[in-house]
C-alpha positions in Angstrom: 6.5 82.7 28.0 8.1 82.0 24.7 9.1 78.5 23.8 12.1 78.0 21.5 11.9 74.7 19.9 15.2 73.7 18.7 13.0 73.4 15.7 13.1 71.8 12.5 12.9 71.5 14.6 13.3 75.6 14.4 12.7 78.7 14.8 9.7 80.1 16.6 7.4 78.4 18.8 5.7 80.2 21.5 4.1 79.2 24.8 6.9 79.1 27.3 9.5 77.3 22.8 9.5 75.5 20.2 10.7 75.4 18.7 14.6 77.0 17.8 12.0 72.9 17.3 13.0 73.5 15.5 15.2 74.4 11.7 13.7 72.4 9.0 16.3 72.6 6.3 19.7 71.1 5.6 20.6 69.3 2.5 22.2 66.2 1.1 24.1 66.0 -2.1 21.9 64.5 -4.7 21.4 65.5 -8.3 18.1 63.8 -8.8 15.7 65.7 -6.7 12.3 65.5 -8.2 10.8 67.8 -5.5 13.2 70.6 -6.1 11.4 74.0 -6.0 8.6 73.1 -3.7 7.8 75.7 -1.0 8.8 74.8 2.6 6.3 75.4 5.3 7.0 75.6 9.0 4.1 76.2 11.4 3.3 75.2 15.0 -0.1 75.9 16.4 -0.4 76.3 20.2 -3.6 77.1 22.1 -3.6 80.7 23.5 -0.8 81.8 21.2 -0.7 83.9 18.0 -0.3 81.9 14.7 3.1 82.3 13.0 3.9 80.5 9.8 7.2 80.6 7.8 7.4 79.8 4.1 10.6 79.7 2.2 12.3 78.2 -0.9 13.8 74.8 -0.7 17.6 75.2 -0.4 20.0 74.8 -3.2 22.1 71.7 -2.7 25.3 73.7 -2.3 23.7 76.2 0.1 24.8 76.0 3.7 22.4 78.4 5.2 19.8 77.2 7.7 16.9 78.3 5.5 16.3 79.0 1.8 15.2 82.4 0.8 11.8 83.5 2.2 8.8 83.4 -0.1 7.0 86.7 0.1 3.7 88.2 -0.9 1.6 85.1 -0.3 -2.0 85.0 0.9 -2.1 82.4 3.7 -5.4 81.4 5.3 -6.2 79.0 8.2 -9.7 77.5 8.7 -11.1 75.8 11.7 -13.9 74.2 9.7 -16.3 77.0 10.5 -14.3 80.2 10.2 -11.3 81.2 8.1 -8.7 83.8 9.0 -6.1 85.5 6.8 -2.5 85.9 8.0 -0.5 89.1 7.6 3.2 89.1 6.4 5.1 90.7 9.3 8.6 89.9 7.9 9.9 88.4 4.7 8.3 85.0 4.4 6.8 85.1 8.0 3.0 85.3 8.3 1.1 85.9 11.4 -2.4 86.1 12.9 -2.4 87.8 16.3 -5.7 86.7 17.8 -4.6 84.2 20.4 -8.1 82.8 20.9 -8.4 81.2 17.5 -6.3 78.1 18.2 -8.1 75.9 20.7 -7.4 72.5 22.3 -8.8 69.6 20.3 -9.6 71.8 17.3 -8.8 70.9 13.7 -7.1 73.4 11.4 -6.3 73.6 7.7 -3.7 75.9 6.1 -4.0 76.9 2.4 -2.4 79.3 -0.1 -1.6 79.5 -3.7 2.0 79.2 -5.0 3.0 79.0 -8.7 -0.6 78.2 -9.6 -0.7 75.3 -7.2 -2.8 75.1 -4.0 -0.6 74.3 -1.0 -2.5 72.8 1.9 -1.8 71.1 5.2 -4.0 70.0 8.1 -3.5 69.2 11.8 -5.3 68.8 15.1 -4.4 70.4 18.5 -3.6 67.7 21.1 -5.1 67.8 24.6 -2.9 69.3 27.3 -0.7 66.8 29.1 -2.2 65.4 32.3 -0.6 64.8 35.7 2.9 66.0 34.8 5.0 65.4 37.9 8.6 65.3 38.9 10.2 63.3 41.8 12.4 66.2 42.9 12.8 69.9 41.9 16.5 69.7 42.5 18.9 68.0 40.1 22.5 67.6 41.3 25.3 67.4 38.8 28.5 65.6 40.1 31.6 67.7 40.3 34.6 66.5 38.3 38.2 67.1 39.2 41.4 65.6 38.0 42.6 62.8 40.3 39.3 62.2 41.9 36.3 59.9 41.2 33.1 61.9 40.7 30.0 60.7 42.6 27.4 59.0 40.4 24.7 61.0 38.7 21.3 60.4 40.3 18.4 61.0 37.9 15.2 62.6 38.8 12.0 61.1 37.4 9.3 62.8 35.3 5.9 61.1 34.8 2.6 61.9 33.2 -0.6 60.2 32.1 -0.5 58.4 28.8 -3.4 56.0 28.7 -2.6 52.8 26.7 0.7 54.5 25.7 -1.0 55.8 22.5 0.1 59.5 22.6 3.4 61.1 21.6 5.4 63.4 23.8 8.6 65.5 23.8 10.5 67.1 26.7 12.2 70.4 26.5 14.8 71.5 29.1 15.1 75.3 29.0 17.6 77.2 31.1 16.0 80.5 32.2 19.1 82.2 33.8 20.1 85.6 32.4 23.8 84.6 32.4 23.9 80.8 33.0 27.1 79.1 34.3 28.4 76.2 32.1 28.6 72.9 33.9 31.9 72.2 32.0 33.8 75.5 31.6 36.2 73.8 29.2 33.5 73.5 26.6 32.4 76.4 24.4 29.1 78.0 25.1 26.2 76.2 23.5 22.5 76.4 23.3 21.1 76.3 26.9 18.0 74.4 25.8 17.7 70.7 25.1 14.9 68.7 23.5 14.3 65.0 23.9 11.8 63.1 21.8 10.4 60.6 24.2 7.6 59.2 22.0 5.0 56.8 23.3 5.9 56.6 27.0 4.6 57.9 30.3 7.8 58.7 32.2 11.4 59.8 31.7 14.6 59.6 33.9 17.1 62.5 33.4 20.7 62.0 32.3 23.6 64.3 32.7 23.5 64.9 29.0 20.2 66.8 29.5 22.0 69.7 31.1 24.8 71.9 29.9 24.2 74.9 32.3 23.5 75.3 36.0 20.6 77.2 37.5 16.9 77.5 37.0 15.2 75.4 34.3 11.7 75.2 32.9 10.9 71.7 31.8 8.1 71.5 29.2 6.3 68.4 28.4 4.8 68.7 24.9 1.9 66.6 23.7 2.6 66.3 20.0 1.0 64.7 17.0 2.3 61.7 15.2 3.2 63.9 12.2 5.6 65.9 14.3 7.1 62.8 15.9 7.8 61.4 12.5 9.3 64.6 11.2 11.7 64.8 14.2 12.7 61.1 13.7 13.5 61.8 10.0 17.2 61.3 8.9 19.2 64.3 10.1 16.6 65.1 12.8 16.2 68.8 12.4 16.9 68.6 8.7 14.7 67.9 5.8 16.2 65.1 3.9 15.6 66.2 0.3 15.8 62.7 -1.1 13.1 61.4 1.2 11.6 64.2 3.2 8.8 63.6 5.8 6.1 66.2 5.3 2.4 66.7 5.9 2.2 69.6 3.4 0.4 68.8 0.1 2.3 70.2 -2.9 5.0 71.4 -0.6 7.5 70.4 2.1 7.9 71.0 5.8 5.6 70.6 8.8 2.3 72.1 9.9 1.4 70.8 13.3 -0.3 71.4 16.6 1.0 70.9 20.1 0.3 71.7 23.8 2.5 71.8 26.8 2.6 71.8 30.6 5.6 73.1 32.5 7.5 72.2 35.7 10.5 74.0 37.3 13.7 72.5 38.5 17.0 73.8 39.8 20.3 72.3 38.5 23.3 72.6 40.8 26.7 71.2 41.8 
């Protein structure tokens, strides 16, 4: 299964993703950007999945594209502290290592490469898989609205999981898996059928009607994420990298390099 994180939030995240978590770059007008020209890194490490890292130029302030131009011909390496592997450029600015056994739960990984005579590095750990992910019902009813009538109230379903001492960070992703999903409100234009919710340091979540824009089968993924990713998603502009004060865990660069794990439940959304 492939996960599409509304990336920086984004682009590619595999497992069931991330990641659309996820596009990292949108800009604010500011003529005093000291960091201008740093490479932007976007990488999500998931156990059992190939490694894929994107590297691109920081956007010009007047640019309105989601990404800057890709940075090509780099030599990326990732180390687990014992072994180091080299990534292959499979598309402009996109680097991959296909052995899905290299990334393991609770492992620690460091990315490194040279760019303009500077060493770019970033480190992260892989969180443990979420425990005891449960839902109160696999059926979510959406009230029907019609002119002249009062819709019945929305009744949430309840997701819960183990978060001892409420010290771990989590994110939920609601992903419609229908081939041709039906919009809940046909008056609204078609939109992304996936929805991410950064829930943070909690152990449960009650759904709201805003979690769903389409009817039908949904996978609901609970991501155990690192604090670095939680902070990046909370940054001003959410999926954007605020150029005046960007959150990053990349040394001599911008962007996010992080690990995450997920567990999945299935629900049906109907009217």
